[in-house]
C-alpha positions, -999 to +999 in steps of 0.1 A: +161-180-018+136-171-045+126-135-050+096-125-071+090-090-085+053-084-088+035-052-100+004-048-079-029-029-086-024-033-123-028-060-150+001-046-171+038-050-163+058-018-154+028+000-140+010-002-106+033-006-076+062-030-077+070-052-047+097-077-041+084-110-025+110-133-008+098-168+001+120-184+027+122-215+049+135-196+079+140-161+091+172-142+085+182-115+108+162-082+108+195-065+097+197-088+067+161-082+056+167-044+060+198-046+038+179-065+011+151-040+012+177-012+007+193-032-021+159-036-039+151+001-033+114-005-039+088+009-016+083-025-001+101-059+001+079-086+016+094-116+035+073-148+039+081-179+060+056-208+063+053-217+100+032-242+119+003-217+122+005-207+086+023-180+065+040-153+084+045-121+065+067-090+072+072-058+052+103-036+049+107-003+031+143+008+024+142+026+057+122+005+082+098-023+089+062-013+087+030-027+103+008-028+072+014-027+034-014-033+009+004-037-024+031-060-010+003-081+006-014-083-028+019-093-044+026-119-017-009-135-022-003-135-060+030-154-054+016-179-029-016-187-048+002-190-082+034-207-072+030-225-039-006-232-031-019-234-066-051-253-057-062-228-032-080-195-038-075-182-002-044-174+018-040-161+053-009-141+065+000-136+102+013-100+104+019-071+127-016-060+118-031-094+128-043-122+105-050-109+069-071-130+046-067-126+008-091-143-016-086-148-054-118-138-073-111-143-110-082-119-119-086-099-087-072-104-052-094-092-024-077-083+008-095-081+041-079-052+060-087-032+091-101+003+091-087+030+114-102+058+135-101+090+115-102+124+132-101+158+116-071+180+126-062+216+118-047+224+084-013+239+090+011+262+071+036+233+069+010+212+050+005+240+025+043+244+021+047+206+018+022+201-010+024+235-027-013+242-023-034+245+009-056+215+018-093+221+024-092+196+052-067+174+071-076+139+085-054+118+108-056+081+110-027+056+107-014+082+082-021+118+074-048+125+047-049+159+031-081+166+012-079+190-018-103+209-039-099+190-072-082+162-091-060+186-111-043+198-079-034+162-070-020+154-104+001+186-107+015+183-072+053+185-067+057+181-029+086+194-009+098+162+007+120+180+033+089+199+046+068+167+045+092+150+069+082+176+095+044+172+089+025+148+112+020+113+099+040+084+085+026+084+050+011+117+036-018+112+013-032+139-010-067+131-022-096+147-040-129+137-055-123+122-089-138+129-123-138+093-136-133+076-103-148+082-068-114+096-056-079+102-069-049+103-046-011+103-043+010+090-014+043+103-001+064+087+027+098+104+031+099+094+068+103+057+058+126+065+028+098+063+002+096+096-017+063+086-035+045+053-032+031+045-066+000+028-054-006+025-016-031-001-005-029+006+032-035+043+026-069+033+010-080+017+043-083+054+053-089+072+020-117+049+008-132+050+043-132+088+042-147+091+007-173+064+014-187+084+042-184+117+023-202+103-008-226+081+012-214+049-005-202+015+006-180+009-025-153+032-038-134+030-071-101+047-066-072+057-088-037+066-076-023+092-099+014+085-096+036+083-127+030+045-128-007+047-118-029+020-103-066+011-096-082-001-064-117-013-057-127-008-021-157-019-001-166-011+035-174-043+055-189-050+089-168-051+121-147-021+110-130-039+081-125-029+045-120-051+014-094-038-011-092-055-044-067-053-073-049-071-101-013-082-100+012-093-127+046-110-125+077-092-138+106-113-127+118-143-107+153-143-094+176-162-070+192-143-041+227-157-038+241-134-012+243-148+023+215-133+045 
């Protein structure tokens, strides 16, 4: 079985968000996929099988299977369009979040993702303890978004992951209006064994949606201020969808020889 390591939301190796992409002819057991995700110890390992209806895509963190992952979808589309369906510029994946369509546009890969209902919830003392600074606002969608006063607070943040595990939400996103970008964010997911996700595409289904409404815009240029860093271009679409675009670059191709 071939495994590809792809850095997503960047055009330079060893930046952005690395994902492992495994292309298979049939499904191994869930336990085997979980073990390989733990072995890779990346925020996501993507598993792809081509079935009669098309490509079926699943995502695993080192701790669990998840229903949506942006950067591993981008990495998966990069692999399929560059190594399997080279003549095509579009690929569709059947996933737990429905059918996701990804289109290659020059060097960018545009993903058509769902948006989620966002509701404001009270800021709590645990949120302040978790992030080390009190959020101005808390928004709950698929994940928890904490909005802070400025970009410097986001960049300087050293979260208490033990407290974060108690805070509502699967992935905890800290975001603020940016200086050179529309917004700057960081993402933490200790509940699924990902201390910090370098660049989280699915989080921007919510972060970009929030800032687009706050800034009265339909397009958002976002930067995720992790140690690796990454860039996302987001555009609100009709029918409660969002297009999230980014670059991707190949780091490695390997052969998994262990029996799954």
